[in-house]
N, C-alpha and C positions, 0 to 999 in steps of 0.2 A: 504494500500500500504506500503510494507516494503522497506525502503530506506537504501542504504549503507551509511556509514559515510560521504563520500565525497558528496553524493547526498543530504544528510541531510544538510550539510554545504551549498551546492548550493541552496537548498530550502530557507534557512535562509537568505543568501545574496541576492537572487533574490527578496524575499519578502521585504527586507529592501530597495532595490533600487526602487521597484515599490511603496512602501509606500512613499518614498521621492517624486517620480514623480506624484503619483495619490492621495496622502493623503488628499488633499484639496477637491477632487471631489468624492472619493470613500471611503467606510467604510473599516476598517481592515478586516471585514468578507468577503467583496466583493473581496478584494485583495487576501486573502488566498484562496478563492474559485477559483479564476482565475488561480492562481499558481498551485493549486492542480489539477484542471481539465487539465491544460496544461501538467503537468508532467504525469498524468494518460494517456493522449492521446498517449504518447510515451513509455508507460510501457513495451510494447512487443518488442521494438526496440532492436536489438541485438548489434548494434554498438552504444555505449553510448557516444562517444566523443562529438557529436554535440547536444545531447539532451538539455543541459542547454541553449544554444543559441536559439535553435528552440522553446523550451518551453517558454522562456522569450518573444520571438516575438509573440507567440500565446497568452500569457497572456496579453501582451500590446494591442493586437488587440481586445481582449475581453473587456479590460478596456476602450479602446477608443470608443467602440460602444455606441450609445445612450442608456440611461437607459429607459427601457420600462415601 
């Protein structure tokens, strides 16, 4: 997935926020995977303005789910 500079910054900031929130319960790999999957889910979205908010909500939902 090729990200624009602002989306790369968004990825970095989102990962940092989620690491602060979930770092005690999830590994860095799990957090990165959740963020990447959430952003990939919206990769075809033409209107990009709300993608960061929606992707973070999706990543949080993934990280809140019980570990199988």
